[in-house]
PLY file of the C-alpha trace (Angstrom):
ply
format ascii 1.0
element vertex 118
property float x
property float y
property float z
element edge 117
property int vertex1
property int vertex2
end_header
0.49 -122.85 -42.05
3.95 -124.17 -42.86
6.89 -122.97 -40.82
9.13 -120.50 -42.63
12.83 -120.30 -42.08
14.02 -116.78 -41.43
15.97 -115.21 -44.23
19.34 -113.62 -43.63
20.78 -111.49 -46.43
24.44 -110.76 -46.92
25.21 -107.31 -48.28
28.75 -107.43 -49.59
30.77 -104.54 -50.94
29.65 -101.10 -51.99
27.11 -102.29 -54.55
25.64 -104.97 -52.28
25.30 -102.60 -49.35
23.73 -99.82 -51.42
21.25 -102.19 -53.08
20.54 -103.82 -49.72
19.89 -100.44 -48.16
17.20 -99.71 -50.76
15.73 -103.21 -50.42
15.34 -102.80 -46.65
13.70 -99.41 -47.09
11.13 -101.00 -49.40
10.63 -104.03 -47.14
10.10 -101.76 -44.15
7.63 -99.57 -46.03
5.70 -102.63 -47.22
5.50 -104.06 -43.70
4.25 -100.73 -42.38
1.71 -100.42 -45.20
0.29 -103.93 -44.77
0.90 -104.44 -41.06
3.33 -106.76 -39.36
3.02 -110.50 -38.91
0.39 -111.46 -41.44
0.68 -115.09 -42.45
-0.46 -114.77 -46.03
2.26 -115.00 -48.62
4.44 -111.93 -49.10
3.02 -110.18 -46.05
4.47 -112.91 -43.86
7.84 -111.57 -44.95
8.01 -109.25 -41.96
8.70 -112.15 -39.61
11.06 -113.73 -42.12
13.05 -110.58 -42.84
12.89 -108.69 -39.52
13.65 -109.56 -35.92
12.78 -107.10 -33.22
12.33 -104.38 -35.81
15.83 -104.95 -37.19
16.63 -106.22 -40.66
17.95 -109.79 -40.75
21.07 -108.89 -42.69
24.81 -108.64 -42.44
26.64 -105.66 -43.88
30.10 -106.63 -45.07
32.75 -104.54 -46.74
36.54 -104.26 -46.82
36.42 -100.69 -45.59
34.15 -98.94 -43.11
33.09 -96.04 -45.36
30.18 -97.74 -47.11
28.88 -99.60 -44.04
29.09 -96.40 -41.95
27.26 -94.53 -44.74
24.39 -97.06 -44.69
24.18 -96.84 -40.90
24.23 -93.03 -40.90
21.35 -92.90 -43.40
19.28 -95.47 -41.50
16.24 -93.31 -40.59
14.14 -96.22 -39.29
16.79 -97.98 -37.16
16.66 -101.06 -39.40
20.33 -102.03 -39.17
22.05 -103.46 -36.11
25.70 -102.36 -35.71
26.45 -105.80 -34.25
25.61 -107.24 -37.69
28.21 -105.16 -39.51
31.66 -106.29 -40.53
34.05 -103.79 -42.12
37.76 -104.04 -42.62
39.97 -101.03 -42.12
41.31 -100.65 -45.66
39.69 -100.92 -49.05
40.97 -102.52 -52.22
41.19 -99.32 -54.26
39.55 -100.95 -57.29
42.61 -103.20 -57.54
41.26 -106.64 -58.44
44.51 -108.48 -57.71
44.89 -106.90 -54.29
41.25 -107.68 -53.48
41.66 -111.27 -54.62
44.74 -111.84 -52.45
43.10 -110.32 -49.41
39.75 -112.05 -49.92
40.50 -114.91 -47.54
40.96 -112.49 -44.62
37.71 -110.68 -45.42
35.83 -113.93 -46.01
36.89 -115.30 -42.61
35.68 -112.10 -40.88
32.38 -112.14 -42.77
31.81 -115.83 -42.00
32.51 -115.14 -38.34
29.97 -112.35 -38.35
27.37 -114.65 -39.99
27.71 -117.71 -37.73
25.62 -116.49 -34.77
22.70 -115.77 -37.09
22.56 -119.15 -38.80
20.35 -122.00 -37.53
0 1
1 2
2 3
3 4
4 5
5 6
6 7
7 8
8 9
9 10
10 11
11 12
12 13
13 14
14 15
15 16
16 17
17 18
18 19
19 20
20 21
21 22
22 23
23 24
24 25
25 26
26 27
27 28
28 29
29 30
30 31
31 32
32 33
33 34
34 35
35 36
36 37
37 38
38 39
39 40
40 41
41 42
42 43
43 44
44 45
45 46
46 47
47 48
48 49
49 50
50 51
51 52
52 53
53 54
54 55
55 56
56 57
57 58
58 59
59 60
60 61
61 62
62 63
63 64
64 65
65 66
66 67
67 68
68 69
69 70
70 71
71 72
72 73
73 74
74 75
75 76
76 77
77 78
78 79
79 80
80 81
81 82
82 83
83 84
84 85
85 86
86 87
87 88
88 89
89 90
90 91
91 92
92 93
93 94
94 95
95 96
96 97
97 98
98 99
99 100
100 101
101 102
102 103
103 104
104 105
105 106
106 107
107 108
108 109
109 110
110 111
111 112
112 113
113 114
114 115
115 116
116 117
């Protein structure tokens, strides 16, 4: 069978993290339902999407509230705190402020992603 590259997802902002949280719940349920490590199409996704039982994802936000909320609701231990990047202050729905501060957040998110890339 062909080698598959692992997939790493980036969950950015409140919407990205909340959607990602639901995605990982479904992915975990599917892997439990069908068994882990099958090498037949979608079932092979467990190895592509999980490592050591943890989701291959980075949680990124400009404030810790959303990331901490995802972690606190993580009933299956899918998320690794070492794969989370959260700033200390949000953007308060202020587009201009968010745009000006984006470079600082992007650098932190890129730094968090580097160890997980091939």
